[in-house]
C-alpha positions as CSV (number, residue, x, y, z in Angstrom):
1,M,-22.7,53.7,9.8
2,K,-25.1,51.5,8.0
3,S,-22.7,50.9,5.1
4,K,-19.9,50.0,7.6
5,N,-22.2,47.4,9.3
6,S,-23.1,46.0,5.8
7,I,-19.5,45.6,4.8
8,I,-18.7,43.9,8.1
9,G,-21.7,41.6,7.6
10,V,-20.6,40.7,4.1
11,L,-17.0,40.0,5.2
12,A,-18.3,37.9,8.1
13,G,-20.5,35.9,5.7
14,F,-17.5,35.2,3.4
15,G,-15.4,34.2,6.4
16,V,-18.0,31.6,7.5
17,L,-18.3,30.4,3.9
18,A,-14.5,30.0,3.6
19,M,-14.4,28.0,6.8
20,T,-17.0,25.5,5.5
21,L,-15.5,24.9,2.1
22,P,-13.0,22.2,3.3
23,A,-15.9,20.3,4.9
24,I,-18.0,20.5,1.7
25,A,-15.1,19.6,-0.6
26,H,-14.2,16.4,1.4
27,H,-16.2,13.5,0.4
28,S,-17.3,10.2,1.9
29,I,-15.2,7.2,0.8
30,A,-18.5,5.4,0.1
31,L,-19.4,7.8,-2.7
32,Q,-16.4,6.8,-4.9
33,F,-15.6,3.2,-3.7
34,D,-17.7,0.1,-3.2
35,M,-17.6,-0.7,0.5
36,T,-19.1,-4.2,-0.1
37,K,-16.3,-5.5,-2.2
38,T,-12.5,-5.8,-2.1
39,I,-10.0,-6.0,-4.9
40,S,-6.4,-7.1,-5.2
41,V,-4.0,-6.0,-8.0
42,E,-0.4,-6.7,-8.5
43,G,2.0,-4.5,-10.5
44,V,5.1,-2.4,-10.7
45,I,5.2,1.1,-9.1
46,V,5.5,3.7,-11.8
47,G,4.8,6.8,-9.7
48,L,4.1,8.0,-6.2
49,E,2.4,11.3,-5.3
50,W,3.2,11.8,-1.6
51,R,0.9,14.7,-0.8
52,N,-2.1,15.9,1.2
53,P,-5.1,15.6,1.3
54,H,-4.5,12.2,-0.4
55,A,-1.4,10.3,-1.4
56,W,-1.5,8.4,-4.7
57,L,0.4,5.3,-5.9
58,N,0.5,4.6,-9.7
59,I,1.1,1.0,-10.7
60,E,1.3,-0.7,-14.0
61,V,-0.7,-4.0,-14.0
62,E,-0.7,-6.6,-16.7
63,N,-4.3,-7.3,-17.8
64,D,-5.6,-10.7,-19.0
65,A,-4.4,-10.0,-22.6
66,G,-0.9,-9.3,-21.3
67,E,-1.1,-5.6,-21.9
68,P,0.0,-3.0,-19.3
69,E,-2.8,-0.9,-17.6
70,L,-2.3,2.0,-15.3
71,W,-4.0,1.7,-11.9
72,K,-4.2,4.5,-9.4
73,V,-4.3,3.7,-5.7
74,E,-5.6,6.4,-3.3
75,F,-4.6,6.6,0.3
76,S,-5.2,9.0,3.1
77,S,-2.9,12.0,3.6
78,A,0.8,11.7,3.5
79,N,0.8,13.0,7.1
80,S,-1.4,10.1,8.3
81,L,0.7,7.5,6.4
82,I,3.9,8.9,8.1
83,R,2.1,8.5,11.5
84,R,1.5,4.8,10.5
85,G,5.2,4.3,9.8
86,W,5.2,4.7,6.0
87,R,8.0,6.5,4.2
88,P,8.1,7.5,0.6
89,N,11.3,5.5,0.1
90,D,9.3,2.3,1.1
91,L,7.7,2.6,-2.4
92,P,10.5,3.2,-5.0
93,I,9.6,3.2,-8.7
94,G,10.2,-0.3,-10.2
95,T,9.1,-2.1,-7.1
96,V,6.6,-4.9,-7.5
97,V,3.6,-4.6,-5.0
98,E,0.3,-6.3,-4.3
99,V,-2.4,-3.8,-3.4
100,H,-5.6,-4.7,-1.5
101,G,-8.4,-2.3,-1.2
102,L,-11.9,-1.2,-2.3
103,P,-12.8,-1.0,-6.0
104,S,-14.1,2.2,-7.7
105,R,-17.9,2.3,-8.0
106,D,-17.6,3.4,-11.7
107,G,-15.4,0.5,-12.8
108,S,-12.4,2.6,-13.4
109,R,-8.9,1.4,-12.5
110,V,-8.9,3.3,-9.2
111,V,-8.6,1.6,-5.8
112,D,-8.9,2.8,-2.3
113,G,-5.8,1.3,-0.9
114,E,-6.0,-0.5,2.4
115,E,-2.9,-2.6,2.4
116,I,0.3,-2.9,0.3
117,I,2.4,-6.1,0.3
118,L,6.0,-5.6,-0.8
119,A,8.0,-8.3,-2.7
120,D,10.0,-8.9,0.5
121,G,6.8,-9.7,2.4
122,R,6.5,-6.4,4.4
123,E,3.0,-5.0,4.8
124,L,2.1,-1.4,4.8
125,L,-1.4,-0.9,6.3
126,E,-3.6,2.1,5.7
127,G,-5.2,1.7,9.1
128,A,-5.3,-0.9,11.9
129,R,-6.2,-4.5,11.3
130,P,-9.7,-5.6,12.4
131,G,-9.7,-5.8,16.2
132,E,-6.5,-3.7,16.6
133,Q,-6.5,-0.1,17.9
């Protein structure tokens, strides 16, 4: 009987651990991005990863020397973007976009995307504008 209780206890422990892993794995935005600054980059979409837990937009941006650089833009989940009215076909490869967001703390070419402005003037927002709900 004692070994049966031990096995049940170990299995219950693993169950609790498994339930906490998603909370441990998810990180605060402030760890990776500088919340005190904003950045704007303009470039051509070269890829879109429409997935969970984060969607990613890859854009090619011309640097000051006129050379192309790959920038990665992180968004919330594809599910939350759909709830805000975004669709993958809003961001086809080859489209010129302007991205506004938070810069990476480590200086890499990664942005936490808050807004995308398309060439036709349409805006795709990650969340609500200040003062909106």
